[in-house]
GUVO-793368 format. One line per field, with one value per atom (N, C-alpha, C, CB): atom name; x, y, z. Coordinates in steps of 0.05 Angstrom, whole numbers, plus 5000, padded with zeros to 4 digits. Glycine has a CB too. Layout:
! residues N
atomo: [CA;...]
px: [X;...]
py: [Y;...]
pz: [Z;...]
***
This chain:
! residues 112
atomo: [N;CA;C;CB;N;CA;C;CB;N;CA;C;CB;N;CA;C;CB;N;CA;C;CB;N;CA;C;CB;N;CA;C;CB;N;CA;C;CB;N;CA;C;CB;N;CA;C;CB;N;CA;C;CB;N;CA;C;CB;N;CA;C;CB;N;CA;C;CB;N;CA;C;CB;N;CA;C;CB;N;CA;C;CB;N;CA;C;CB;N;CA;C;CB;N;CA;C;CB;N;CA;C;CB;N;CA;C;CB;N;CA;C;CB;N;CA;C;CB;N;CA;C;CB;N;CA;C;CB;N;CA;C;CB;N;CA;C;CB;N;CA;C;CB;N;CA;C;CB;N;CA;C;CB;N;CA;C;CB;N;CA;C;CB;N;CA;C;CB;N;CA;C;CB;N;CA;C;CB;N;CA;C;CB;N;CA;C;CB;N;CA;C;CB;N;CA;C;CB;N;CA;C;CB;N;CA;C;CB;N;CA;C;CB;N;CA;C;CB;N;CA;C;CB;N;CA;C;CB;N;CA;C;CB;N;CA;C;CB;N;CA;C;CB;N;CA;C;CB;N;CA;C;CB;N;CA;C;CB;N;CA;C;CB;N;CA;C;CB;N;CA;C;CB;N;CA;C;CB;N;CA;C;CB;N;CA;C;CB;N;CA;C;CB;N;CA;C;CB;N;CA;C;CB;N;CA;C;CB;N;CA;C;CB;N;CA;C;CB;N;CA;C;CB;N;CA;C;CB;N;CA;C;CB;N;CA;C;CB;N;CA;C;CB;N;CA;C;CB;N;CA;C;CB;N;CA;C;CB;N;CA;C;CB;N;CA;C;CB;N;CA;C;CB;N;CA;C;CB;N;CA;C;CB;N;CA;C;CB;N;CA;C;CB;N;CA;C;CB;N;CA;C;CB;N;CA;C;CB;N;CA;C;CB;N;CA;C;CB;N;CA;C;CB;N;CA;C;CB;N;CA;C;CB;N;CA;C;CB;N;CA;C;CB;N;CA;C;CB;N;CA;C;CB;N;CA;C;CB;N;CA;C;CB;N;CA;C;CB;N;CA;C;CB;N;CA;C;CB;N;CA;C;CB;N;CA;C;CB;N;CA;C;CB;N;CA;C;CB;N;CA;C;CB;N;CA;C;CB;N;CA;C;CB;N;CA;C;CB;N;CA;C;CB;N;CA;C;CB;N;CA;C;CB;N;CA;C;CB;N;CA;C;CB;N;CA;C;CB;N;CA;C;CB;N;CA;C;CB]
px: [5016;5000;5017;4982;5041;5058;5051;5086;5032;5023;5004;5011;4992;4973;4988;4953;4972;4983;5003;4961;4997;5015;5044;5005;5046;5073;5088;5071;5074;5086;5094;5066;5077;5083;5109;5060;5112;5136;5160;5132;5158;5181;5190;5176;5173;5180;5184;5159;5166;5168;5194;5144;5198;5221;5247;5220;5250;5275;5278;5279;5261;5264;5258;5245;5235;5228;5246;5200;5256;5274;5297;5283;5310;5333;5325;5348;5305;5298;5286;5277;5267;5254;5273;5229;5289;5308;5328;5322;5338;5358;5347;5370;5326;5316;5301;5297;5281;5264;5280;5240;5295;5311;5331;5325;5343;5362;5348;5376;5325;5310;5300;5286;5290;5280;5303;5267;5326;5349;5357;5372;5358;5366;5346;5368;5320;5300;5302;5272;5307;5311;5335;5313;5357;5381;5375;5405;5361;5355;5337;5341;5317;5299;5314;5276;5331;5346;5365;5363;5377;5396;5381;5411;5356;5342;5323;5326;5318;5298;5308;5290;5291;5299;5292;5284;5304;5297;5322;5277;5318;5340;5357;5330;5382;5400;5391;5429;5399;5391;5401;5403;5386;5393;5419;5370;5435;5461;5461;5485;5475;5478;5458;5474;5452;5436;5407;5434;5394;5366;5365;5353;5382;5383;5390;5402;5409;5417;5394;5442;5380;5358;5335;5347;5329;5309;5316;5303;5341;5350;5349;5379;5357;5356;5327;5368;5309;5281;5270;5264;5276;5267;5277;5275;5303;5314;5300;5344;5295;5281;5252;5279;5238;5211;5212;5199;5231;5234;5239;5258;5256;5262;5238;5285;5224;5201;5178;5190;5173;5152;5160;5145;5186;5195;5193;5224;5199;5197;5168;5210;5150;5122;5108;5108;5122;5110;5091;5097;5092;5073;5074;5079;5097;5099;5098;5124;5093;5094;5072;5090;5048;5026;5032;5000;5042;5049;5070;5058;5090;5111;5100;5134;5082;5070;5053;5052;5038;5022;5040;5004;5062;5081;5093;5103;5100;5110;5090;5118;5065;5045;5042;5018;5041;5037;5061;5031;5085;5109;5114;5133;5111;5118;5094;5131;5070;5046;5024;5038;5026;5007;4978;5016;4973;4945;4933;4944;4948;4936;4920;4959;4902;4884;4899;4859;4896;4909;4890;4915;4899;4882;4878;4894;4856;4852;4872;4822;4874;4892;4886;4892;4860;4853;4858;4823;4853;4859;4889;4850;4906;4935;4944;4948;4935;4944;4933;4936;4908;4897;4914;4867;4921;4937;4965;4938;4976;5003;5004;5014;4985;4984;4979;4963;4962;4957;4982;4934;4998;5023;5043;5036;5044;5061;5053;5061;5027;5018;5025;4987;5023;5030;5060;5020;5076;5105;5118;5116;5119;5128;5157;5126;5175;5202;5216;5204;5234;5249;5236;5279;5219;5207;5202;5180;5199;5197;5170;5204;5148;5122;5104;5109]
py: [4976;5000;5025;5000;5024;5047;5068;5039;5063;5084;5103;5071;5097;5114;5135;5098;5152;5173;5164;5188;5143;5136;5129;5112;5116;5110;5135;5091;5154;5179;5195;5196;5194;5209;5199;5206;5172;5161;5165;5132;5157;5157;5185;5141;5198;5224;5246;5232;5248;5269;5265;5270;5241;5237;5242;5209;5231;5234;5259;5210;5261;5282;5310;5277;5312;5338;5348;5337;5329;5338;5353;5314;5342;5355;5380;5337;5378;5401;5424;5392;5418;5439;5452;5428;5436;5448;5464;5425;5454;5469;5494;5451;5491;5513;5533;5503;5524;5542;5555;5527;5540;5552;5572;5530;5566;5585;5611;5573;5608;5631;5648;5623;5634;5648;5663;5629;5650;5663;5688;5644;5685;5708;5731;5699;5724;5745;5759;5733;5743;5755;5773;5733;5764;5781;5807;5766;5806;5830;5849;5823;5837;5854;5867;5837;5852;5863;5886;5841;5882;5902;5928;5891;5926;5949;5961;5941;5946;5955;5979;5932;6000;6022;6014;6048;6027;6021;6013;5999;6002;5996;5973;5989;5973;5952;5925;5958;5903;5877;5875;5854;5860;5858;5843;5844;5852;5840;5832;5859;5811;5803;5782;5827;5781;5760;5758;5764;5780;5780;5769;5808;5779;5769;5740;5786;5732;5704;5686;5700;5695;5681;5678;5695;5699;5698;5679;5726;5681;5662;5634;5670;5629;5602;5592;5602;5609;5601;5595;5623;5611;5606;5580;5629;5574;5549;5525;5548;5527;5505;5502;5510;5524;5522;5510;5550;5518;5507;5476;5520;5468;5439;5424;5435;5434;5419;5417;5433;5439;5437;5418;5465;5417;5398;5369;5404;5364;5337;5328;5335;5346;5339;5338;5360;5346;5344;5366;5318;5388;5410;5421;5432;5421;5432;5411;5448;5386;5365;5368;5338;5375;5378;5400;5384;5423;5445;5437;5470;5422;5413;5393;5400;5376;5357;5371;5337;5391;5406;5421;5426;5433;5446;5426;5460;5402;5382;5374;5357;5369;5362;5384;5357;5408;5430;5433;5456;5428;5431;5407;5435;5383;5359;5345;5339;5349;5336;5356;5312;5376;5398;5391;5418;5369;5361;5344;5347;5335;5317;5332;5301;5317;5329;5332;5311;5355;5360;5350;5391;5331;5321;5342;5295;5339;5357;5349;5354;5367;5362;5335;5385;5331;5306;5281;5307;5283;5261;5255;5267;5276;5273;5258;5300;5267;5254;5226;5271;5222;5195;5176;5195;5184;5167;5164;5179;5184;5182;5163;5210;5165;5147;5118;5156;5115;5088;5076;5088;5092;5082;5075;5104;5091;5085;5059;5108;5054;5029;5005;5031;5008;4986;4981;4992;5002;5000;5015;5011;5003;5018;5027;5000;5013;5022;5025;5048;5043;5048;5071;5054;5065;5085;5073;5095;5090;5081;5069;5104;5077;5067;5064;5086]
pz: [5000;5000;5000;5024;4989;4989;4969;4985;4951;4932;4944;4908;4967;4980;4998;4997;5010;5026;5048;5039;5063;5084;5075;5099;5052;5042;5034;5018;5022;5014;5039;4997;5059;5084;5095;5104;5098;5110;5092;5117;5068;5050;5041;5026;5027;5015;5035;4995;5055;5075;5091;5093;5100;5118;5104;5130;5080;5066;5050;5048;5029;5010;5022;4986;5035;5046;5068;5056;5084;5105;5094;5122;5074;5062;5046;5044;5029;5013;5029;4992;5046;5061;5080;5076;5094;5113;5098;5129;5075;5060;5047;5040;5031;5016;5033;4994;5048;5063;5085;5075;5100;5122;5112;5138;5089;5077;5069;5054;5056;5047;5071;5030;5091;5115;5129;5135;5132;5144;5128;5147;5102;5085;5088;5055;5089;5092;5119;5089;5140;5167;5168;5188;5155;5155;5141;5142;5118;5103;5119;5076;5133;5149;5172;5160;5185;5207;5198;5221;5174;5164;5157;5140;5146;5137;5157;5112;5179;5198;5215;5216;5216;5234;5262;5226;5281;5309;5324;5310;5348;5365;5354;5393;5362;5354;5366;5362;5354;5366;5395;5349;5411;5439;5442;5454;5460;5465;5495;5458;5501;5528;5536;5546;5562;5574;5563;5603;5559;5550;5521;5551;5504;5476;5474;5460;5490;5491;5501;5509;5521;5532;5511;5557;5497;5477;5454;5465;5445;5424;5433;5415;5458;5469;5471;5497;5480;5482;5454;5495;5434;5407;5397;5388;5403;5394;5407;5401;5433;5446;5435;5477;5430;5419;5391;5418;5375;5348;5349;5333;5367;5370;5379;5390;5400;5410;5389;5436;5375;5355;5332;5343;5326;5306;5315;5299;5340;5351;5352;5379;5359;5361;5334;5378;5312;5286;5279;5283;5292;5288;5259;5307;5247;5220;5198;5217;5205;5185;5163;5198;5172;5152;5132;5167;5142;5124;5104;5140;5113;5095;5075;5111;5083;5065;5043;5080;5051;5032;5013;5047;5023;5005;4985;5021;4995;4977;4956;4994;4964;4944;4923;4958;4931;4912;4893;4926;4904;4888;4869;4906;4880;4865;4851;4883;4862;4851;4849;4868;4831;4831;4826;4810;4812;4807;4828;4781;4848;4868;4889;4881;4901;4921;4947;4925;4960;4986;5008;4990;5025;5046;5068;5058;5082;5105;5127;5116;5147;5169;5183;5189;5188;5202;5184;5210;5158;5140;5140;5112;5139;5139;5164;5138;5188;5213;5215;5237;5207;5208;5191;5198;5167;5149;5161;5121;5172;5183;5206;5191;5224;5247;5239;5268;5219;5208;5197;5187;5183;5172;5194;5153;5215;5238;5252;5258;5253;5266;5249;5270;5222;5204;5204;5176;5204;5203;5226;5176;5250;5273;5271;5297;5258;5256;5283;5240;5284;5309;5324;5303;5343;5359;5387;5347;5406;5434;5441;5452;5428;5437;5413;5457]
***
């Protein structure tokens, strides 16, 4: 049943999208943020303990949302639109239902 959504979710999202999305999107977002910071009027970026604390908190939040899979659906939709423009985009609940069904069929290396 790898031609259906669950196979695509496991195979393409995990391998292909991880590299492409992380490489392309993160690079574009970082470049946009650098450009905005350079052109933005106002106070200089925070230096010292407060700035370090905020950056640390953002890093932890980014990591936790990544581990929990919060952005997986958005990445999958972006993949569908980029690689399979004519295919139907599943709803959020359909996506997660199919993803969990695939995990139950193919548990792989996971703790529970």
